[in-house]
C-alpha positions, 0 to 999 in steps of 0.5 A, a space after each residue: 814663164 807662166 804657163 796655163 795649159 788646157 785640155 779643152 778640145 778646139 772646136 773652131 779651127 781659126 786663130 787669128 795671132 797678133 803681134 803687140 809693142 806691150 803684150 802684157 798689157 794687150 793681154 790684160 785689156 782682151 780680158 777685161 774689155 772682151 771677155 778673153 781668158 789667158 790659157 797659156 803664156 810663154 816667155 820672161 818678164 814683159 816678153 810674151 813669145 807665146 800667148 793663147 787667149 780662148 774666147 768663151 764661145 770657142 777658138 781664140 787668138 795667139 799673140 806675141 811681143 815685137 821681138 829683135 829681128 822680127 820682121 815687121 813687114 809680115 805682121 806689124 804690131 797693131 794691125 789686123 781686124 777681126 770679126 766675133 759672132 757674140 749673142 750679146 753685143 750691147 753688154 759687150 759694147 758697154 763692157 768695151 766702152 768702159 775698158 777703154 776700147 776707141 770704138 769706131 762703129 757704134 752700136 747699130 742694126 744692120 739691114 741684113 739682120 746683125 747687130 753689132 759694133 766695131 773698136 780698137 784696142 789701144 794698139 789699133 787692132 779692129 775688133 767687131 762684134 756682131 750677131 751675125 753668124 754667117 748664112 750657114 754651110 755651103 
């Protein structure tokens, strides 16, 4: 078991979670392609019972390996979509492309003021990155 506990205060309450067929490879890809930082990983060998990857701007994701007895109807591996606000979409686009991400939406400027792109990781999860941070508090 590898453990990397963190005492960082969480300022982003949303933590999407994913299931991967090859969770160790997914962790390595997400670190290399997008810049996530592994903060915790529990499990033995190639089985990841639970992992937390922090996003440099706050918040993060949780993920784990497909395990026997898991209901794949609830969250099949390689499914999902996440949008992450970034200041540097051009740099991240180049990094993701170099790491082998499948670009599904090329880097572009949107009419609502955002600049960003969409890609898929090796197992099929969609990742969108852009400068649009929402319209503000309601």
